[in-house]
C-alpha positions as CSV (number, residue, x, y, z in Angstrom):
1,M,135.2,118.4,96.5
2,P,132.7,115.8,97.8
3,R,130.2,114.2,95.5
4,P,126.6,115.1,96.0
5,R,124.5,112.5,97.6
6,R,122.1,110.7,95.4
7,K,118.6,110.1,96.6
8,R,117.7,106.5,97.1
9,P,114.4,105.3,95.6
10,P,111.8,104.8,98.3
11,V,111.4,101.1,99.3
12,K,107.8,100.0,98.7
13,V,106.5,96.7,100.1
14,P,103.2,95.2,98.9
15,A,100.4,94.9,101.4
16,V,97.3,92.6,101.4
17,I,94.0,94.3,102.1
18,Y,91.3,92.1,103.7
19,F,87.6,93.2,103.4
20,K,85.7,91.7,106.4
21,K,82.9,92.3,108.9
22,A,83.5,92.6,112.6
23,K,81.7,93.6,115.7
24,N,82.2,97.2,116.8
25,E,82.2,98.5,120.3
26,K,78.3,98.4,120.5
27,G,78.2,94.8,119.3
28,N,76.9,95.5,115.8
29,R,78.5,93.8,112.8
30,Q,80.0,96.4,110.5
31,S,82.2,96.4,107.4
32,C,85.9,96.9,108.1
33,V,89.4,96.6,106.5
34,Y,92.6,95.0,107.7
35,A,96.0,95.5,106.1
36,E,98.9,92.9,106.3
37,C,102.5,93.5,105.3
38,T,103.8,90.7,103.0
39,M,107.3,91.0,104.3
40,S,106.9,90.9,108.1
41,G,103.3,89.7,108.5
42,T,102.2,92.7,110.6
43,V,98.4,93.2,110.6
44,V,96.6,96.4,111.3
45,G,92.9,96.9,111.7
46,P,90.0,97.0,111.9
47,I,89.5,100.3,110.1
48,W,85.7,100.7,109.7
49,S,84.2,100.9,106.2
50,H,85.2,99.6,102.8
51,T,85.9,103.0,101.2
52,D,89.1,104.2,99.5
53,G,89.8,106.4,102.6
54,A,89.6,103.3,104.9
55,I,92.1,101.5,102.6
56,K,94.5,104.5,102.6
57,K,94.2,104.8,106.4
58,S,94.9,101.1,107.0
59,V,98.0,101.2,104.7
60,S,99.2,104.4,106.4
61,D,98.8,102.8,109.9
62,L,100.6,99.7,108.6
63,T,103.5,101.8,107.5
64,R,103.8,103.5,110.9
65,K,103.5,100.3,113.0
66,C,105.4,97.8,110.8
67,D,108.9,96.7,111.7
68,C,110.1,96.0,108.1
69,P,112.6,98.3,106.4
70,A,109.9,99.7,104.0
71,R,109.3,103.4,103.8
72,F,105.9,102.8,102.2
73,H,103.4,100.0,101.8
74,Q,101.3,99.6,98.6
75,P,98.0,97.7,98.5
76,R,98.6,95.0,95.9
77,E,96.3,92.2,96.7
78,Y,92.7,92.3,97.8
79,V,90.9,89.5,99.7
80,G,87.2,89.3,100.3
81,A,84.2,91.1,98.8
82,R,84.2,94.9,98.9
83,I,80.9,96.5,99.8
84,V,80.5,100.1,98.8
85,K,77.2,101.9,98.7
86,T,76.5,103.9,95.5
87,T,73.9,106.6,95.3
């Protein structure tokens, strides 16, 4: 009788999140986020805004486009000043 396959733990690679400002399509400077894989050096961005949703989207895009063997990327290091409006 064959042994049941054990699930492997998902491989998670740390990612560096950069908070910057860049020019958009209209030429206006706007807050944006870039994500970089620490293993392969792949960079994804700009994702406009400094919100939690922008960070999640940049990490998700990085996981899809990166060539490293990771199944997931996790934001571990943050570079730059994060600007989030509070009401």
